[in-house]
C-alpha positions as CSV (number, residue, x, y, z in Angstrom):
1,M,-19.3,-5.3,15.1
2,K,-16.6,-4.0,12.6
3,P,-17.8,-2.9,9.2
4,K,-16.9,-5.2,6.4
5,Q,-13.6,-4.2,4.8
6,E,-13.5,-3.8,1.0
7,D,-11.0,-5.8,-1.0
8,C,-7.7,-4.1,-1.7
9,V,-4.3,-4.9,-3.2
10,I,-1.4,-4.1,-0.9
11,F,1.9,-3.0,-2.5
12,P,4.9,-3.2,-0.2
13,G,7.4,-0.6,-1.2
14,R,10.2,1.8,-0.2
15,L,10.7,5.5,-0.3
16,P,13.7,7.7,0.7
17,K,12.9,8.8,4.3
18,K,13.1,12.5,3.4
19,D,10.4,12.0,0.7
20,I,7.8,10.1,2.6
21,G,5.8,13.1,3.7
22,F,5.9,14.7,0.2
23,V,4.7,11.5,-1.6
24,N,2.0,10.9,1.1
25,A,0.7,14.5,0.5
26,L,0.6,13.8,-3.3
27,L,-1.3,10.6,-2.7
28,D,-3.8,12.4,-0.4
29,D,-4.8,14.4,-3.4
30,H,-5.9,11.2,-5.2
31,E,-8.7,10.4,-2.8
32,G,-10.0,6.9,-3.0
33,M,-7.0,5.5,-4.8
34,V,-4.8,4.4,-2.0
35,V,-4.3,4.3,1.8
36,V,-0.7,4.7,2.8
37,R,1.0,3.0,5.8
38,T,4.5,3.8,6.9
39,V,5.7,0.5,8.2
40,E,9.2,1.7,9.2
41,A,10.1,5.3,8.5
42,E,13.8,5.0,9.2
43,E,14.1,2.3,6.5
44,G,11.5,3.9,4.2
45,R,9.4,0.8,4.2
46,M,5.8,1.5,3.1
47,E,2.6,-0.2,2.3
48,Y,0.1,1.1,-0.3
49,W,-3.4,-0.3,0.1
50,V,-4.9,0.3,-3.4
51,S,-8.4,-0.1,-4.5
52,P,-8.5,-2.9,-7.1
53,D,-10.0,-0.6,-9.8
54,M,-7.2,1.9,-9.2
55,V,-4.2,-0.4,-9.5
56,E,-3.1,0.8,-13.0
57,E,-3.5,4.4,-12.0
58,F,-1.4,3.8,-8.9
59,K,1.3,2.2,-11.0
60,I,1.3,5.2,-13.4
61,F,1.6,7.5,-10.4
62,A,4.6,5.5,-9.1
63,A,6.3,5.7,-12.5
64,Y,5.7,9.4,-12.7
65,I,7.2,9.9,-9.2
66,R,10.3,7.9,-10.3
67,D,10.7,9.2,-13.8
68,E,9.6,12.9,-13.6
69,I,10.1,13.9,-10.0
70,H,13.2,11.6,-9.5
71,I,12.2,10.1,-6.2
72,N,13.1,6.5,-5.9
73,M,9.7,5.0,-5.2
74,T,10.0,1.3,-5.5
75,L,7.1,-1.2,-5.4
76,D,7.3,-4.9,-4.8
77,D,4.9,-7.6,-6.0
78,P,1.3,-6.8,-4.8
79,I,-0.3,-8.9,-2.1
80,P,-4.0,-9.3,-2.7
81,I,-6.1,-9.1,0.5
82,T,-9.7,-10.4,0.3
83,D,-12.5,-10.4,2.8
84,E,-11.9,-14.1,3.3
85,M,-8.3,-13.5,4.3
86,V,-9.2,-10.7,6.6
87,D,-11.8,-12.9,8.4
88,F,-9.2,-15.7,8.6
89,L,-6.5,-13.5,10.1
90,E,-9.0,-12.0,12.6
91,K,-10.0,-15.5,13.7
92,T,-6.5,-16.8,14.1
93,G,-5.0,-13.6,15.5
94,G,-2.8,-13.3,12.3
95,I,-1.1,-16.6,12.9
96,I,-0.8,-19.1,10.0
97,A,0.0,-22.6,11.1
98,D,2.9,-24.4,9.5
99,A,1.9,-27.0,6.9
């Protein structure tokens, strides 16, 4: 049996390919704030799985990266993931039927 996953907020985003490793290293220093997934390195597509109580700190981090370090770290609208959705996706194999 898999352990129950905590709720998180997923921010899809993009980074320049050459900066992915650097930004990931900076995020590693912020233990517990975010889990980073590189969806497609060539295109710089990323997912940031953020603890709900750390969303504002993560947004401040992203703004700092853009404004002070001058790395184009873009974030799209967050996608909330709850335990209920994880259970549903596991049961259906990730397939959502058309309405």
